[in-house]
Backbone as JSON Lines, residues from 0, in Angstrom:
{"i":0,"aa":"M","n":[-6.41,-37.84,18.07],"ca":[-6.79,-36.48,17.55],"c":[-5.68,-35.6,17.55]}
{"i":1,"aa":"T","n":[-5.46,-34.69,16.53],"ca":[-4.27,-33.87,16.31],"c":[-5.19,-32.33,16.22]}
{"i":2,"aa":"F","n":[-4.31,-31.27,16.75],"ca":[-4.68,-29.97,16.73],"c":[-3.56,-29.51,16.19]}
{"i":3,"aa":"T","n":[-3.45,-29.0,14.81],"ca":[-2.97,-28.1,14.43],"c":[-2.65,-26.9,14.01]}
{"i":4,"aa":"R","n":[-1.62,-25.89,13.46],"ca":[-1.79,-24.64,12.89],"c":[-0.98,-24.76,11.79]}
{"i":5,"aa":"K","n":[-0.86,-24.39,10.72],"ca":[-0.13,-24.05,9.69],"c":[-0.52,-22.73,9.06]}
{"i":6,"aa":"A","n":[0.7,-22.08,8.19],"ca":[0.56,-20.95,7.47],"c":[-0.55,-20.93,6.46]}
{"i":7,"aa":"T","n":[-1.13,-19.86,6.19],"ca":[-2.06,-20.22,5.14],"c":[-1.51,-20.05,3.67]}
{"i":8,"aa":"G","n":[-0.42,-19.35,3.44],"ca":[0.02,-19.01,2.29],"c":[-0.52,-17.46,1.58]}
{"i":9,"aa":"F","n":[-1.14,-17.01,2.24],"ca":[-1.55,-15.98,1.58],"c":[-0.42,-14.86,2.03]}
{"i":10,"aa":"E","n":[-0.82,-13.4,1.19],"ca":[0.44,-12.6,1.47],"c":[1.16,-12.38,2.8]}
{"i":11,"aa":"N","n":[-0.04,-12.39,4.22],"ca":[0.43,-12.08,5.05],"c":[1.18,-13.28,5.64]}
{"i":12,"aa":"P","n":[2.46,-12.95,6.18],"ca":[2.99,-13.95,6.97],"c":[2.55,-14.46,8.13]}
{"i":13,"aa":"A","n":[1.76,-13.44,9.06],"ca":[1.07,-13.79,9.98],"c":[-0.51,-14.12,10.12]}
{"i":14,"aa":"D","n":[-0.61,-15.15,9.12],"ca":[-1.95,-15.65,8.96],"c":[-1.78,-17.09,8.74]}
{"i":15,"aa":"Y","n":[-2.74,-17.65,9.69],"ca":[-2.74,-19.4,10.14],"c":[-4.21,-20.02,9.92]}
{"i":16,"aa":"E","n":[-3.92,-21.23,9.43],"ca":[-5.29,-22.02,9.53],"c":[-5.05,-23.13,10.96]}
{"i":17,"aa":"F","n":[-6.04,-23.1,11.18],"ca":[-6.07,-24.13,12.37],"c":[-6.78,-25.64,11.8]}
{"i":18,"aa":"L","n":[-6.06,-26.7,11.96],"ca":[-6.55,-27.81,11.54],"c":[-6.93,-28.88,12.48]}
{"i":19,"aa":"F","n":[-7.9,-29.61,12.58],"ca":[-8.12,-30.51,13.49],"c":[-8.5,-32.01,12.76]}
{"i":20,"aa":"N","n":[-7.53,-32.89,12.97],"ca":[-7.29,-34.17,12.41],"c":[-7.34,-33.94,11.12]}
{"i":21,"aa":"G","n":[-6.43,-32.81,10.3],"ca":[-6.11,-32.63,9.2],"c":[-7.24,-31.74,8.24]}
{"i":22,"aa":"E","n":[-8.32,-31.48,9.07],"ca":[-9.41,-30.85,8.34],"c":[-9.15,-29.27,8.83]}
{"i":23,"aa":"K","n":[-9.46,-28.39,7.85],"ca":[-9.36,-26.99,8.06],"c":[-10.55,-26.52,9.29]}
{"i":24,"aa":"V","n":[-10.6,-26.04,10.15],"ca":[-11.57,-25.82,10.92],"c":[-11.57,-24.19,11.35]}
{"i":25,"aa":"G","n":[-10.22,-23.64,11.02],"ca":[-10.57,-22.38,11.39],"c":[-9.39,-21.25,11.0]}
{"i":26,"aa":"R","n":[-9.24,-20.09,11.57],"ca":[-8.12,-19.18,11.17],"c":[-7.91,-18.24,11.85]}
{"i":27,"aa":"C","n":[-6.62,-17.71,11.94],"ca":[-6.22,-16.71,12.92],"c":[-5.16,-15.74,12.08]}
{"i":28,"aa":"Y","n":[-5.18,-14.72,12.37],"ca":[-4.26,-13.71,11.71],"c":[-4.09,-12.26,12.67]}
{"i":29,"aa":"R","n":[-3.07,-11.68,12.3],"ca":[-2.6,-10.55,12.84],"c":[-3.07,-9.06,12.19]}
{"i":30,"aa":"G","n":[-3.45,-8.2,12.83],"ca":[-4.21,-7.24,12.29],"c":[-4.38,-5.72,12.9]}
{"i":31,"aa":"N","n":[-4.7,-4.86,12.68],"ca":[-5.32,-3.84,13.43],"c":[-6.93,-4.05,13.57]}
{"i":32,"aa":"F","n":[-7.41,-3.8,14.55],"ca":[-8.85,-4.12,14.58],"c":[-9.8,-3.1,15.52]}
{"i":33,"aa":"G","n":[-9.52,-1.83,14.85],"ca":[-10.15,-0.5,15.3],"c":[-9.92,-0.18,16.89]}
{"i":34,"aa":"S","n":[-10.87,-0.28,17.76],"ca":[-10.51,0.11,18.92],"c":[-9.78,-0.49,19.79]}
{"i":35,"aa":"T","n":[-9.58,-1.83,19.67],"ca":[-8.6,-2.62,20.28],"c":[-7.52,-2.7,19.66]}
{"i":36,"aa":"G","n":[-6.79,-2.19,18.57],"ca":[-5.41,-1.7,17.96],"c":[-5.16,-3.37,17.51]}
{"i":37,"aa":"K","n":[-3.72,-3.7,17.65],"ca":[-3.18,-4.8,16.83],"c":[-3.58,-5.88,17.88]}
{"i":38,"aa":"G","n":[-3.75,-6.95,17.23],"ca":[-4.04,-8.28,17.86],"c":[-3.98,-9.37,17.03]}
{"i":39,"aa":"W","n":[-4.78,-10.45,17.26],"ca":[-4.69,-11.83,16.67],"c":[-6.36,-12.37,16.64]}
{"i":40,"aa":"R","n":[-6.9,-11.92,15.4],"ca":[-8.2,-12.55,15.42],"c":[-8.4,-14.07,14.73]}
{"i":41,"aa":"W","n":[-9.09,-14.71,15.88],"ca":[-8.96,-16.11,15.34],"c":[-10.68,-16.22,14.95]}
{"i":42,"aa":"S","n":[-11.14,-17.19,14.31],"ca":[-12.44,-17.52,13.98],"c":[-12.66,-19.2,13.73]}
{"i":43,"aa":"V","n":[-13.8,-19.72,14.01],"ca":[-13.91,-21.01,13.68],"c":[-14.91,-21.12,12.68]}
{"i":44,"aa":"Y","n":[-14.5,-21.61,11.62],"ca":[-15.04,-21.76,10.02],"c":[-16.6,-22.13,10.25]}
{"i":45,"aa":"G","n":[-17.6,-21.46,9.58],"ca":[-18.87,-22.17,9.73],"c":[-19.64,-21.58,10.88]}
{"i":46,"aa":"T","n":[-19.28,-20.84,11.65],"ca":[-19.96,-20.24,13.06],"c":[-19.84,-18.93,13.33]}
{"i":47,"aa":"N","n":[-20.2,-18.54,14.34],"ca":[-19.91,-16.76,14.78],"c":[-19.0,-16.5,15.67]}
{"i":48,"aa":"L","n":[-18.36,-18.0,16.05],"ca":[-17.25,-17.9,17.19],"c":[-16.16,-17.45,16.9]}
{"i":49,"aa":"C","n":[-15.45,-16.09,17.62],"ca":[-14.58,-15.63,17.03],"c":[-13.88,-14.57,18.27]}
{"i":50,"aa":"G","n":[-12.55,-14.01,18.21],"ca":[-12.28,-13.29,19.14],"c":[-11.13,-12.72,18.46]}
{"i":51,"aa":"I","n":[-10.55,-11.56,19.73],"ca":[-9.45,-11.08,19.24],"c":[-8.52,-10.91,20.45]}
{"i":52,"aa":"E","n":[-7.25,-11.32,20.52],"ca":[-6.07,-11.61,21.51],"c":[-4.96,-10.95,21.09]}
{"i":53,"aa":"E","n":[-4.39,-10.82,22.66],"ca":[-3.04,-10.08,22.23],"c":[-1.8,-10.86,21.65]}
{"i":54,"aa":"T","n":[-1.6,-11.75,21.93],"ca":[-0.98,-13.05,21.21],"c":[-1.5,-14.1,20.58]}
{"i":55,"aa":"L","n":[-0.28,-14.64,19.77],"ca":[-0.97,-15.88,18.85],"c":[-1.33,-17.32,19.8]}
{"i":56,"aa":"D","n":[-0.43,-17.06,20.55],"ca":[-0.66,-18.33,21.73],"c":[-2.02,-18.23,22.47]}
{"i":57,"aa":"V","n":[-2.28,-16.99,23.06],"ca":[-3.72,-16.83,23.7],"c":[-4.82,-17.0,22.31]}
{"i":58,"aa":"A","n":[-4.62,-16.65,21.63],"ca":[-5.5,-16.6,20.48],"c":[-5.75,-18.52,20.02]}
{"i":59,"aa":"Q","n":[-4.66,-18.8,20.16],"ca":[-5.04,-20.29,19.84],"c":[-5.52,-21.1,20.78]}
{"i":60,"aa":"E","n":[-5.34,-20.64,22.01],"ca":[-6.2,-21.16,23.19],"c":[-7.24,-21.17,23.18]}
{"i":61,"aa":"K","n":[-7.71,-19.57,23.05],"ca":[-9.12,-19.46,22.9],"c":[-10.04,-20.22,21.86]}
{"i":62,"aa":"F","n":[-9.18,-20.28,20.59],"ca":[-9.44,-20.91,19.39],"c":[-10.31,-22.29,19.91]}
{"i":63,"aa":"K","n":[-9.32,-22.85,20.44],"ca":[-9.29,-24.61,21.0],"c":[-10.29,-24.6,22.09]}
{"i":64,"aa":"E","n":[-10.63,-23.66,22.73],"ca":[-11.68,-23.66,24.01],"c":[-13.04,-23.56,23.03]}
{"i":65,"aa":"A","n":[-13.12,-22.48,22.26],"ca":[-14.53,-22.51,21.42],"c":[-14.71,-23.59,20.81]}
{"i":66,"aa":"F","n":[-13.94,-24.07,19.62],"ca":[-13.96,-25.24,18.75],"c":[-14.36,-26.48,19.61]}
{"i":67,"aa":"L","n":[-13.65,-26.86,20.83],"ca":[-13.95,-27.79,21.33],"c":[-15.28,-27.88,22.3]}
{"i":68,"aa":"G","n":[-15.62,-26.61,22.6],"ca":[-16.74,-26.29,23.1],"c":[-18.15,-26.51,22.24]}
{"i":69,"aa":"M","n":[-17.96,-26.7,21.2],"ca":[-19.05,-26.66,20.19],"c":[-19.71,-28.23,20.75]}
{"i":70,"aa":"A","n":[-20.81,-28.43,20.29],"ca":[-21.71,-29.92,20.65],"c":[-20.93,-30.77,19.91]}
{"i":71,"aa":"G","n":[-20.92,-31.73,20.26],"ca":[-20.73,-32.82,19.46],"c":[-18.89,-33.16,19.32]}
{"i":72,"aa":"R","n":[-18.32,-32.27,19.9],"ca":[-16.67,-32.35,19.72],"c":[-16.12,-32.89,20.81]}
{"i":73,"aa":"P","n":[-14.99,-33.76,20.69],"ca":[-14.28,-34.41,21.51],"c":[-14.13,-33.24,22.69]}
{"i":74,"aa":"N","n":[-13.64,-33.74,23.96],"ca":[-13.38,-32.67,24.92],"c":[-11.77,-32.45,25.1]}
{"i":75,"aa":"E","n":[-10.99,-33.48,24.6],"ca":[-9.63,-33.28,24.64],"c":[-8.93,-33.57,23.59]}
{"i":76,"aa":"V","n":[-7.67,-33.03,23.32],"ca":[-6.93,-33.48,22.38],"c":[-5.38,-33.48,22.55]}
{"i":77,"aa":"D","n":[-4.71,-34.36,21.58],"ca":[-3.36,-34.42,21.76],"c":[-2.53,-33.49,21.97]}
């Protein structure tokens, strides 16, 4: 099993998609988010799972926890 991130190719260079075994499963991008200020918003496609973190690395870890915590998902990745 592989978990990767790649640039979306949108205008914002700080915009990534998360892939699991080559399948697009989520997104993370940097922006201004109201009272929380600047940060990295992550979301799992097709769910209401999302969050805002201070760094891209933390956002990716939180995304992985949420994604892998969904029912029927494997509990570890390479």
